[in-house]
mmCIF file of the N, C-alpha and C atoms, coordinates in Angstrom:
data_MODEL
# 
_entry.id   MODEL 
# 
loop_
_atom_site.group_PDB 
_atom_site.id 
_atom_site.type_symbol 
_atom_site.label_atom_id 
_atom_site.label_alt_id 
_atom_site.label_comp_id 
_atom_site.label_asym_id 
_atom_site.label_entity_id 
_atom_site.label_seq_id 
_atom_site.pdbx_PDB_ins_code 
_atom_site.Cartn_x 
_atom_site.Cartn_y 
_atom_site.Cartn_z 
_atom_site.occupancy 
_atom_site.B_iso_or_equiv 
_atom_site.pdbx_formal_charge 
_atom_site.auth_seq_id 
_atom_site.auth_comp_id 
_atom_site.auth_asym_id 
_atom_site.auth_atom_id 
_atom_site.pdbx_PDB_model_num 
ATOM 1   N N  . MET A 1 1  ? 5.904   0.051   7.321  1.00 0.00 ? 1  MET A N  1 
ATOM 2   C CA . MET A 1 1  ? 5.412   -0.011  8.663  1.00 0.00 ? 1  MET A CA 1 
ATOM 3   C C  . MET A 1 1  ? 4.256   -1.269  8.451  1.00 0.00 ? 1  MET A C  1 
ATOM 4   N N  . GLU A 1 2  ? 3.923   -1.243  7.196  1.00 0.00 ? 2  GLU A N  1 
ATOM 5   C CA . GLU A 1 2  ? 2.941   -2.193  6.868  1.00 0.00 ? 2  GLU A CA 1 
ATOM 6   C C  . GLU A 1 2  ? 3.217   -3.669  7.216  1.00 0.00 ? 2  GLU A C  1 
ATOM 7   N N  . THR A 1 3  ? 4.098   -4.280  6.965  1.00 0.00 ? 3  THR A N  1 
ATOM 8   C CA . THR A 1 3  ? 4.478   -5.492  7.149  1.00 0.00 ? 3  THR A CA 1 
ATOM 9   C C  . THR A 1 3  ? 4.399   -6.162  8.628  1.00 0.00 ? 3  THR A C  1 
ATOM 10  N N  . GLU A 1 4  ? 4.499   -4.503  9.795  1.00 0.00 ? 4  GLU A N  1 
ATOM 11  C CA . GLU A 1 4  ? 4.530   -5.129  11.120 1.00 0.00 ? 4  GLU A CA 1 
ATOM 12  C C  . GLU A 1 4  ? 3.254   -5.374  11.416 1.00 0.00 ? 4  GLU A C  1 
ATOM 13  N N  . THR A 1 5  ? 2.503   -4.430  10.547 1.00 0.00 ? 5  THR A N  1 
ATOM 14  C CA . THR A 1 5  ? 0.934   -5.070  11.084 1.00 0.00 ? 5  THR A CA 1 
ATOM 15  C C  . THR A 1 5  ? 0.556   -6.256  10.736 1.00 0.00 ? 5  THR A C  1 
ATOM 16  N N  . TYR A 1 6  ? 1.145   -6.978  9.410  1.00 0.00 ? 6  TYR A N  1 
ATOM 17  C CA . TYR A 1 6  ? 0.445   -8.062  8.851  1.00 0.00 ? 6  TYR A CA 1 
ATOM 18  C C  . TYR A 1 6  ? 1.179   -9.009  9.828  1.00 0.00 ? 6  TYR A C  1 
ATOM 19  N N  . THR A 1 7  ? 2.453   -8.772  10.091 1.00 0.00 ? 7  THR A N  1 
ATOM 20  C CA . THR A 1 7  ? 3.195   -9.894  11.446 1.00 0.00 ? 7  THR A CA 1 
ATOM 21  C C  . THR A 1 7  ? 2.465   -9.744  12.360 1.00 0.00 ? 7  THR A C  1 
ATOM 22  N N  . ASP A 1 8  ? 1.852   -8.616  13.394 1.00 0.00 ? 8  ASP A N  1 
ATOM 23  C CA . ASP A 1 8  ? 1.007   -8.943  14.151 1.00 0.00 ? 8  ASP A CA 1 
ATOM 24  C C  . ASP A 1 8  ? -0.420  -9.624  13.694 1.00 0.00 ? 8  ASP A C  1 
ATOM 25  N N  . ARG A 1 9  ? -1.087  -9.544  12.758 1.00 0.00 ? 9  ARG A N  1 
ATOM 26  C CA . ARG A 1 9  ? -2.196  -9.958  12.301 1.00 0.00 ? 9  ARG A CA 1 
ATOM 27  C C  . ARG A 1 9  ? -2.012  -11.442 12.241 1.00 0.00 ? 9  ARG A C  1 
ATOM 28  N N  . LEU A 1 10 ? -0.985  -11.806 11.796 1.00 0.00 ? 10 LEU A N  1 
ATOM 29  C CA . LEU A 1 10 ? -0.393  -13.247 11.197 1.00 0.00 ? 10 LEU A CA 1 
ATOM 30  C C  . LEU A 1 10 ? -0.492  -14.429 12.562 1.00 0.00 ? 10 LEU A C  1 
ATOM 31  N N  . ALA A 1 11 ? 0.435   -13.732 13.298 1.00 0.00 ? 11 ALA A N  1 
ATOM 32  C CA . ALA A 1 11 ? 0.176   -14.261 14.546 1.00 0.00 ? 11 ALA A CA 1 
ATOM 33  C C  . ALA A 1 11 ? -0.839  -15.682 14.689 1.00 0.00 ? 11 ALA A C  1 
ATOM 34  N N  . GLY A 1 12 ? 0.099   -16.879 14.631 1.00 0.00 ? 12 GLY A N  1 
ATOM 35  C CA . GLY A 1 12 ? -0.980  -17.814 15.454 1.00 0.00 ? 12 GLY A CA 1 
ATOM 36  C C  . GLY A 1 12 ? -1.632  -18.559 14.273 1.00 0.00 ? 12 GLY A C  1 
ATOM 37  N N  . LEU A 1 13 ? -1.797  -17.611 13.101 1.00 0.00 ? 13 LEU A N  1 
ATOM 38  C CA . LEU A 1 13 ? -2.371  -18.605 12.288 1.00 0.00 ? 13 LEU A CA 1 
ATOM 39  C C  . LEU A 1 13 ? -1.607  -19.256 11.021 1.00 0.00 ? 13 LEU A C  1 
ATOM 40  N N  . LEU A 1 14 ? -0.449  -18.795 11.063 1.00 0.00 ? 14 LEU A N  1 
ATOM 41  C CA . LEU A 1 14 ? 0.365   -19.408 9.949  1.00 0.00 ? 14 LEU A CA 1 
ATOM 42  C C  . LEU A 1 14 ? 0.702   -20.491 10.670 1.00 0.00 ? 14 LEU A C  1 
ATOM 43  N N  . PRO A 1 15 ? 0.623   -21.868 9.869  1.00 0.00 ? 15 PRO A N  1 
ATOM 44  C CA . PRO A 1 15 ? 1.313   -22.950 10.379 1.00 0.00 ? 15 PRO A CA 1 
ATOM 45  C C  . PRO A 1 15 ? 2.477   -23.385 10.446 1.00 0.00 ? 15 PRO A C  1 
ATOM 46  N N  . ARG A 1 16 ? 3.723   -22.416 9.584  1.00 0.00 ? 16 ARG A N  1 
ATOM 47  C CA . ARG A 1 16 ? 4.892   -22.664 9.372  1.00 0.00 ? 16 ARG A CA 1 
ATOM 48  C C  . ARG A 1 16 ? 5.507   -21.195 10.019 1.00 0.00 ? 16 ARG A C  1 
ATOM 49  N N  . GLU A 1 17 ? 6.463   -21.178 10.692 1.00 0.00 ? 17 GLU A N  1 
ATOM 50  C CA . GLU A 1 17 ? 7.521   -20.149 10.716 1.00 0.00 ? 17 GLU A CA 1 
ATOM 51  C C  . GLU A 1 17 ? 7.748   -19.839 9.645  1.00 0.00 ? 17 GLU A C  1 
ATOM 52  N N  . GLU A 1 18 ? 8.324   -20.343 8.683  1.00 0.00 ? 18 GLU A N  1 
ATOM 53  C CA . GLU A 1 18 ? 8.872   -20.161 7.134  1.00 0.00 ? 18 GLU A CA 1 
ATOM 54  C C  . GLU A 1 18 ? 7.858   -18.563 6.480  1.00 0.00 ? 18 GLU A C  1 
ATOM 55  N N  . ASP A 1 19 ? 6.577   -19.090 6.927  1.00 0.00 ? 19 ASP A N  1 
ATOM 56  C CA . ASP A 1 19 ? 5.505   -18.210 6.485  1.00 0.00 ? 19 ASP A CA 1 
ATOM 57  C C  . ASP A 1 19 ? 5.699   -17.011 7.135  1.00 0.00 ? 19 ASP A C  1 
ATOM 58  N N  . LEU A 1 20 ? 5.627   -17.171 7.940  1.00 0.00 ? 20 LEU A N  1 
ATOM 59  C CA . LEU A 1 20 ? 5.819   -15.472 8.576  1.00 0.00 ? 20 LEU A CA 1 
ATOM 60  C C  . LEU A 1 20 ? 7.249   -14.831 8.373  1.00 0.00 ? 20 LEU A C  1 
ATOM 61  N N  . LEU A 1 21 ? 8.221   -15.768 8.382  1.00 0.00 ? 21 LEU A N  1 
ATOM 62  C CA . LEU A 1 21 ? 9.387   -15.043 8.135  1.00 0.00 ? 21 LEU A CA 1 
ATOM 63  C C  . LEU A 1 21 ? 9.034   -14.133 6.086  1.00 0.00 ? 21 LEU A C  1 
ATOM 64  N N  . LEU A 1 22 ? 8.288   -14.997 5.643  1.00 0.00 ? 22 LEU A N  1 
ATOM 65  C CA . LEU A 1 22 ? 8.072   -14.140 4.225  1.00 0.00 ? 22 LEU A CA 1 
ATOM 66  C C  . LEU A 1 22 ? 7.691   -12.846 4.299  1.00 0.00 ? 22 LEU A C  1 
ATOM 67  N N  . CYS A 1 23 ? 6.319   -13.133 5.479  1.00 0.00 ? 23 CYS A N  1 
ATOM 68  C CA . CYS A 1 23 ? 6.023   -11.294 5.724  1.00 0.00 ? 23 CYS A CA 1 
ATOM 69  C C  . CYS A 1 23 ? 6.997   -10.644 6.021  1.00 0.00 ? 23 CYS A C  1 
ATOM 70  N N  . ARG A 1 24 ? 7.486   -11.000 6.918  1.00 0.00 ? 24 ARG A N  1 
ATOM 71  C CA . ARG A 1 24 ? 8.904   -9.816  7.550  1.00 0.00 ? 24 ARG A CA 1 
ATOM 72  C C  . ARG A 1 24 ? 10.008  -9.630  6.549  1.00 0.00 ? 24 ARG A C  1 
ATOM 73  N N  . ALA A 1 25 ? 10.003  -10.668 5.580  1.00 0.00 ? 25 ALA A N  1 
ATOM 74  C CA . ALA A 1 25 ? 11.231  -10.105 4.744  1.00 0.00 ? 25 ALA A CA 1 
ATOM 75  C C  . ALA A 1 25 ? 10.273  -9.380  3.490  1.00 0.00 ? 25 ALA A C  1 
ATOM 76  N N  . GLY A 1 26 ? 9.307   -9.302  3.524  1.00 0.00 ? 26 GLY A N  1 
ATOM 77  C CA . GLY A 1 26 ? 8.650   -8.697  2.454  1.00 0.00 ? 26 GLY A CA 1 
ATOM 78  C C  . GLY A 1 26 ? 8.174   -9.454  1.469  1.00 0.00 ? 26 GLY A C  1 
ATOM 79  N N  . GLN A 1 27 ? 8.007   -10.277 1.278  1.00 0.00 ? 27 GLN A N  1 
ATOM 80  C CA . GLN A 1 27 ? 7.789   -11.185 -0.228 1.00 0.00 ? 27 GLN A CA 1 
ATOM 81  C C  . GLN A 1 27 ? 6.595   -11.496 -0.023 1.00 0.00 ? 27 GLN A C  1 
ATOM 82  N N  . LEU A 1 28 ? 5.476   -10.421 -0.339 1.00 0.00 ? 28 LEU A N  1 
ATOM 83  C CA . LEU A 1 28 ? 4.264   -10.477 -0.599 1.00 0.00 ? 28 LEU A CA 1 
ATOM 84  C C  . LEU A 1 28 ? 3.871   -11.841 -1.165 1.00 0.00 ? 28 LEU A C  1 
ATOM 85  N N  . GLU A 1 29 ? 3.743   -11.509 -2.597 1.00 0.00 ? 29 GLU A N  1 
ATOM 86  C CA . GLU A 1 29 ? 3.491   -12.510 -3.246 1.00 0.00 ? 29 GLU A CA 1 
ATOM 87  C C  . GLU A 1 29 ? 3.172   -14.139 -2.813 1.00 0.00 ? 29 GLU A C  1 
ATOM 88  N N  . GLU A 1 30 ? 4.880   -14.379 -2.411 1.00 0.00 ? 30 GLU A N  1 
ATOM 89  C CA . GLU A 1 30 ? 4.816   -15.917 -1.835 1.00 0.00 ? 30 GLU A CA 1 
ATOM 90  C C  . GLU A 1 30 ? 3.727   -15.766 -0.218 1.00 0.00 ? 30 GLU A C  1 
ATOM 91  N N  . LEU A 1 31 ? 3.606   -14.983 0.562  1.00 0.00 ? 31 LEU A N  1 
ATOM 92  C CA . LEU A 1 31 ? 2.948   -14.710 1.607  1.00 0.00 ? 31 LEU A CA 1 
ATOM 93  C C  . LEU A 1 31 ? 1.598   -15.308 1.226  1.00 0.00 ? 31 LEU A C  1 
ATOM 94  N N  . LYS A 1 32 ? 0.988   -14.642 0.076  1.00 0.00 ? 32 LYS A N  1 
ATOM 95  C CA . LYS A 1 32 ? -0.354  -14.553 -0.109 1.00 0.00 ? 32 LYS A CA 1 
ATOM 96  C C  . LYS A 1 32 ? -0.624  -15.989 -0.398 1.00 0.00 ? 32 LYS A C  1 
ATOM 97  N N  . LYS A 1 33 ? 0.449   -16.473 -1.116 1.00 0.00 ? 33 LYS A N  1 
ATOM 98  C CA . LYS A 1 33 ? 0.085   -17.848 -1.713 1.00 0.00 ? 33 LYS A CA 1 
ATOM 99  C C  . LYS A 1 33 ? 0.094   -18.840 -0.270 1.00 0.00 ? 33 LYS A C  1 
ATOM 100 N N  . ALA A 1 34 ? 0.932   -18.331 0.730  1.00 0.00 ? 34 ALA A N  1 
ATOM 101 C CA . ALA A 1 34 ? 0.926   -19.501 1.781  1.00 0.00 ? 34 ALA A CA 1 
ATOM 102 C C  . ALA A 1 34 ? -0.600  -18.847 2.556  1.00 0.00 ? 34 ALA A C  1 
ATOM 103 N N  . LEU A 1 35 ? -0.664  -17.790 2.603  1.00 0.00 ? 35 LEU A N  1 
ATOM 104 C CA . LEU A 1 35 ? -1.880  -17.395 3.163  1.00 0.00 ? 35 LEU A CA 1 
ATOM 105 C C  . LEU A 1 35 ? -3.418  -18.465 2.441  1.00 0.00 ? 35 LEU A C  1 
ATOM 106 N N  . ARG A 1 36 ? -3.784  -18.460 0.921  1.00 0.00 ? 36 ARG A N  1 
ATOM 107 C CA . ARG A 1 36 ? -4.518  -18.720 0.641  1.00 0.00 ? 36 ARG A CA 1 
ATOM 108 C C  . ARG A 1 36 ? -4.632  -20.224 1.103  1.00 0.00 ? 36 ARG A C  1 
ATOM 109 N N  . LYS A 1 37 ? -3.672  -20.598 0.729  1.00 0.00 ? 37 LYS A N  1 
ATOM 110 C CA . LYS A 1 37 ? -3.150  -22.226 1.154  1.00 0.00 ? 37 LYS A CA 1 
ATOM 111 C C  . LYS A 1 37 ? -3.912  -22.670 2.539  1.00 0.00 ? 37 LYS A C  1 
ATOM 112 N N  . GLN A 1 38 ? -3.438  -22.001 3.951  1.00 0.00 ? 38 GLN A N  1 
ATOM 113 C CA . GLN A 1 38 ? -3.619  -22.164 5.164  1.00 0.00 ? 38 GLN A CA 1 
ATOM 114 C C  . GLN A 1 38 ? -5.605  -22.051 4.793  1.00 0.00 ? 38 GLN A C  1 
ATOM 115 N N  . ARG A 1 39 ? -5.718  -20.947 4.062  1.00 0.00 ? 39 ARG A N  1 
ATOM 116 C CA . ARG A 1 39 ? -7.205  -20.458 4.205  1.00 0.00 ? 39 ARG A CA 1 
ATOM 117 C C  . ARG A 1 39 ? -8.063  -21.363 3.787  1.00 0.00 ? 39 ARG A C  1 
ATOM 118 N N  . CYS A 1 40 ? -7.320  -22.176 2.860  1.00 0.00 ? 40 CYS A N  1 
ATOM 119 C CA . CYS A 1 40 ? -8.543  -23.506 1.982  1.00 0.00 ? 40 CYS A CA 1 
ATOM 120 C C  . CYS A 1 40 ? -8.192  -24.733 3.255  1.00 0.00 ? 40 CYS A C  1 
ATOM 121 N N  . VAL A 1 41 ? -6.709  -24.679 3.596  1.00 0.00 ? 41 VAL A N  1 
ATOM 122 C CA . VAL A 1 41 ? -7.051  -25.908 5.236  1.00 0.00 ? 41 VAL A CA 1 
ATOM 123 C C  . VAL A 1 41 ? -8.172  -25.572 6.107  1.00 0.00 ? 41 VAL A C  1 
ATOM 124 N N  . LEU A 1 42 ? -8.341  -24.296 6.152  1.00 0.00 ? 42 LEU A N  1 
ATOM 125 C CA . LEU A 1 42 ? -9.343  -24.069 7.818  1.00 0.00 ? 42 LEU A CA 1 
ATOM 126 C C  . LEU A 1 42 ? -10.767 -23.976 6.609  1.00 0.00 ? 42 LEU A C  1 
ATOM 127 N N  . MET A 1 43 ? -10.951 -23.805 6.008  1.00 0.00 ? 43 MET A N  1 
ATOM 128 C CA . MET A 1 43 ? -12.300 -23.835 5.175  1.00 0.00 ? 43 MET A CA 1 
ATOM 129 C C  . MET A 1 43 ? -12.379 -25.376 5.014  1.00 0.00 ? 43 MET A C  1 
ATOM 130 N N  . ASP A 1 44 ? -11.528 -26.258 4.755  1.00 0.00 ? 44 ASP A N  1 
ATOM 131 C CA . ASP A 1 44 ? -11.937 -27.694 4.498  1.00 0.00 ? 44 ASP A CA 1 
ATOM 132 C C  . ASP A 1 44 ? -11.953 -27.949 6.208  1.00 0.00 ? 44 ASP A C  1 
ATOM 133 N N  . GLU A 1 45 ? -11.656 -28.028 7.260  1.00 0.00 ? 45 GLU A N  1 
ATOM 134 C CA . GLU A 1 45 ? -11.703 -28.095 8.403  1.00 0.00 ? 45 GLU A CA 1 
ATOM 135 C C  . GLU A 1 45 ? -13.615 -27.909 8.895  1.00 0.00 ? 45 GLU A C  1 
ATOM 136 N N  . LEU A 1 46 ? -13.817 -26.409 8.552  1.00 0.00 ? 46 LEU A N  1 
ATOM 137 C CA . LEU A 1 46 ? -14.815 -25.551 8.698  1.00 0.00 ? 46 LEU A CA 1 
ATOM 138 C C  . LEU A 1 46 ? -16.064 -26.434 8.160  1.00 0.00 ? 46 LEU A C  1 
ATOM 139 N N  . HIS A 1 47 ? -15.750 -26.942 7.002  1.00 0.00 ? 47 HIS A N  1 
ATOM 140 C CA . HIS A 1 47 ? -17.299 -27.907 6.521  1.00 0.00 ? 47 HIS A CA 1 
ATOM 141 C C  . HIS A 1 47 ? -17.184 -28.686 6.694  1.00 0.00 ? 47 HIS A C  1 
ATOM 142 N N  . GLU A 1 48 ? -15.982 -29.735 7.351  1.00 0.00 ? 48 GLU A N  1 
ATOM 143 C CA . GLU A 1 48 ? -15.792 -30.731 8.197  1.00 0.00 ? 48 GLU A CA 1 
ATOM 144 C C  . GLU A 1 48 ? -16.708 -30.806 9.213  1.00 0.00 ? 48 GLU A C  1 
ATOM 145 N N  . SER A 1 49 ? -16.254 -30.197 9.955  1.00 0.00 ? 49 SER A N  1 
ATOM 146 C CA . SER A 1 49 ? -16.989 -29.644 11.225 1.00 0.00 ? 49 SER A CA 1 
ATOM 147 C C  . SER A 1 49 ? -18.252 -29.315 11.518 1.00 0.00 ? 49 SER A C  1 
ATOM 148 N N  . GLN A 1 50 ? -19.247 -28.488 10.225 1.00 0.00 ? 50 GLN A N  1 
ATOM 149 C CA . GLN A 1 50 ? -20.441 -28.300 9.925  1.00 0.00 ? 50 GLN A CA 1 
ATOM 150 C C  . GLN A 1 50 ? -21.479 -29.761 9.669  1.00 0.00 ? 50 GLN A C  1 
ATOM 151 N N  . ARG A 1 51 ? -20.510 -30.417 8.536  1.00 0.00 ? 51 ARG A N  1 
ATOM 152 C CA . ARG A 1 51 ? -20.911 -31.940 8.068  1.00 0.00 ? 51 ARG A CA 1 
ATOM 153 C C  . ARG A 1 51 ? -21.128 -32.487 9.459  1.00 0.00 ? 51 ARG A C  1 
ATOM 154 N N  . LYS A 1 52 ? -20.218 -32.676 10.477 1.00 0.00 ? 52 LYS A N  1 
ATOM 155 C CA . LYS A 1 52 ? -20.380 -32.980 11.781 1.00 0.00 ? 52 LYS A CA 1 
ATOM 156 C C  . LYS A 1 52 ? -21.461 -32.767 12.893 1.00 0.00 ? 52 LYS A C  1 
ATOM 157 N N  . VAL A 1 53 ? -21.836 -31.639 12.382 1.00 0.00 ? 53 VAL A N  1 
ATOM 158 C CA . VAL A 1 53 ? -22.984 -30.626 13.436 1.00 0.00 ? 53 VAL A CA 1 
ATOM 159 C C  . VAL A 1 53 ? -24.190 -31.303 12.754 1.00 0.00 ? 53 VAL A C  1 
ATOM 160 N N  . ASP A 1 54 ? -24.219 -31.275 11.156 1.00 0.00 ? 54 ASP A N  1 
ATOM 161 C CA . ASP A 1 54 ? -25.838 -31.774 10.643 1.00 0.00 ? 54 ASP A CA 1 
ATOM 162 C C  . ASP A 1 54 ? -26.100 -33.062 11.090 1.00 0.00 ? 54 ASP A C  1 
ATOM 163 N N  . ARG A 1 55 ? -24.878 -33.847 11.279 1.00 0.00 ? 55 ARG A N  1 
ATOM 164 C CA . ARG A 1 55 ? -25.117 -35.453 11.328 1.00 0.00 ? 55 ARG A CA 1 
ATOM 165 C C  . ARG A 1 55 ? -25.944 -35.176 13.134 1.00 0.00 ? 55 ARG A C  1 
ATOM 166 N N  . ILE A 1 56 ? -25.612 -34.704 13.999 1.00 0.00 ? 56 ILE A N  1 
ATOM 167 C CA . ILE A 1 56 ? -25.738 -34.570 15.194 1.00 0.00 ? 56 ILE A CA 1 
ATOM 168 C C  . ILE A 1 56 ? -27.044 -34.111 15.201 1.00 0.00 ? 56 ILE A C  1 
ATOM 169 N N  . ASP A 1 57 ? -27.494 -32.918 14.679 1.00 0.00 ? 57 ASP A N  1 
ATOM 170 C CA . ASP A 1 57 ? -28.730 -32.421 14.576 1.00 0.00 ? 57 ASP A CA 1 
ATOM 171 C C  . ASP A 1 57 ? -29.798 -33.528 13.767 1.00 0.00 ? 57 ASP A C  1 
ATOM 172 N N  . THR A 1 58 ? -29.178 -34.180 12.479 1.00 0.00 ? 58 THR A N  1 
ATOM 173 C CA . THR A 1 58 ? -30.221 -34.940 12.503 1.00 0.00 ? 58 THR A CA 1 
ATOM 174 C C  . THR A 1 58 ? -30.640 -36.379 13.561 1.00 0.00 ? 58 THR A C  1 
ATOM 175 N N  . VAL A 1 59 ? -29.383 -36.636 14.002 1.00 0.00 ? 59 VAL A N  1 
ATOM 176 C CA . VAL A 1 59 ? -29.792 -37.645 15.228 1.00 0.00 ? 59 VAL A CA 1 
ATOM 177 C C  . VAL A 1 59 ? -31.042 -36.948 16.114 1.00 0.00 ? 59 VAL A C  1 
ATOM 178 N N  . ILE A 1 60 ? -30.427 -35.732 16.695 1.00 0.00 ? 60 ILE A N  1 
ATOM 179 C CA . ILE A 1 60 ? -31.419 -35.088 17.657 1.00 0.00 ? 60 ILE A CA 1 
ATOM 180 C C  . ILE A 1 60 ? -32.812 -35.245 17.613 1.00 0.00 ? 60 ILE A C  1 
ATOM 181 N N  . ARG A 1 61 ? -32.981 -34.716 16.041 1.00 0.00 ? 61 ARG A N  1 
ATOM 182 C CA . ARG A 1 61 ? -34.333 -34.550 15.414 1.00 0.00 ? 61 ARG A CA 1 
ATOM 183 C C  . ARG A 1 61 ? -35.055 -35.817 15.623 1.00 0.00 ? 61 ARG A C  1 
ATOM 184 N N  . GLN A 1 62 ? -34.369 -37.547 15.058 1.00 0.00 ? 62 GLN A N  1 
ATOM 185 C CA . GLN A 1 62 ? -34.829 -38.557 15.125 1.00 0.00 ? 62 GLN A CA 1 
ATOM 186 C C  . GLN A 1 62 ? -35.129 -38.710 16.468 1.00 0.00 ? 62 GLN A C  1 
ATOM 187 N N  . ILE A 1 63 ? -34.412 -38.448 17.442 1.00 0.00 ? 63 ILE A N  1 
ATOM 188 C CA . ILE A 1 63 ? -34.723 -39.068 18.934 1.00 0.00 ? 63 ILE A CA 1 
ATOM 189 C C  . ILE A 1 63 ? -35.805 -37.859 19.599 1.00 0.00 ? 63 ILE A C  1 
ATOM 190 N N  . GLU A 1 64 ? -35.577 -36.927 18.974 1.00 0.00 ? 64 GLU A N  1 
ATOM 191 C CA . GLU A 1 64 ? -37.032 -36.209 19.525 1.00 0.00 ? 64 GLU A CA 1 
ATOM 192 C C  . GLU A 1 64 ? -38.369 -36.973 18.972 1.00 0.00 ? 64 GLU A C  1 
ATOM 193 N N  . LYS A 1 65 ? -37.904 -37.172 17.277 1.00 0.00 ? 65 LYS A N  1 
ATOM 194 C CA . LYS A 1 65 ? -39.270 -37.855 16.809 1.00 0.00 ? 65 LYS A CA 1 
ATOM 195 C C  . LYS A 1 65 ? -39.743 -39.046 17.874 1.00 0.00 ? 65 LYS A C  1 
ATOM 196 N N  . GLU A 1 66 ? -38.632 -39.850 17.568 1.00 0.00 ? 66 GLU A N  1 
ATOM 197 C CA . GLU A 1 66 ? -38.724 -41.128 18.587 1.00 0.00 ? 66 GLU A CA 1 
ATOM 198 C C  . GLU A 1 66 ? -39.691 -40.879 19.686 1.00 0.00 ? 66 GLU A C  1 
ATOM 199 N N  . MET A 1 67 ? -39.345 -39.841 20.676 1.00 0.00 ? 67 MET A N  1 
ATOM 200 C CA . MET A 1 67 ? -39.511 -39.596 22.121 1.00 0.00 ? 67 MET A CA 1 
ATOM 201 C C  . MET A 1 67 ? -40.920 -39.000 22.118 1.00 0.00 ? 67 MET A C  1 
ATOM 202 N N  . LYS A 1 68 ? -41.233 -38.199 20.993 1.00 0.00 ? 68 LYS A N  1 
ATOM 203 C CA . LYS A 1 68 ? -42.971 -38.179 20.969 1.00 0.00 ? 68 LYS A CA 1 
ATOM 204 C C  . LYS A 1 68 ? -43.706 -39.034 20.726 1.00 0.00 ? 68 LYS A C  1 
ATOM 205 N N  . GLU A 1 69 ? -43.101 -40.015 19.562 1.00 0.00 ? 69 GLU A N  1 
ATOM 206 C CA . GLU A 1 69 ? -44.350 -41.086 19.140 1.00 0.00 ? 69 GLU A CA 1 
ATOM 207 C C  . GLU A 1 69 ? -44.317 -41.792 20.367 1.00 0.00 ? 69 GLU A C  1 
ATOM 208 N N  . ARG A 1 70 ? -43.431 -42.247 21.025 1.00 0.00 ? 70 ARG A N  1 
ATOM 209 C CA . ARG A 1 70 ? -43.533 -42.881 22.346 1.00 0.00 ? 70 ARG A CA 1 
ATOM 210 C C  . ARG A 1 70 ? -44.412 -42.629 23.433 1.00 0.00 ? 70 ARG A C  1 
ATOM 211 N N  . SER A 1 71 ? -44.286 -41.102 23.459 1.00 0.00 ? 71 SER A N  1 
ATOM 212 C CA . SER A 1 71 ? -45.501 -40.747 24.736 1.00 0.00 ? 71 SER A CA 1 
ATOM 213 C C  . SER A 1 71 ? -46.888 -40.448 23.947 1.00 0.00 ? 71 SER A C  1 
ATOM 214 N N  . GLN A 1 72 ? -46.862 -40.738 23.331 1.00 0.00 ? 72 GLN A N  1 
ATOM 215 C CA . GLN A 1 72 ? -48.358 -40.560 22.256 1.00 0.00 ? 72 GLN A CA 1 
ATOM 216 C C  . GLN A 1 72 ? -48.792 -41.722 22.533 1.00 0.00 ? 72 GLN A C  1 
ATOM 217 N N  . LYS A 1 73 ? -48.219 -43.237 22.507 1.00 0.00 ? 73 LYS A N  1 
ATOM 218 C CA . LYS A 1 73 ? -48.803 -44.662 23.279 1.00 0.00 ? 73 LYS A CA 1 
ATOM 219 C C  . LYS A 1 73 ? -49.326 -44.665 24.135 1.00 0.00 ? 73 LYS A C  1 
# 
């Protein structure tokens, strides 16, 4: 019944229904490959989001610095 646990845990995480079917069919090697691929996609998205947050933080710091300089004049 381990595959039922996998299926429950994977619900909504795999982009293709075929990948979930691999789990149900017990094709664990293929499932592992699909999971690793999806993990890479998610990590790429995470890193891109982090770069965006970093740019926003940089602009916020620049604005705060400019505001401080203006208030000192």
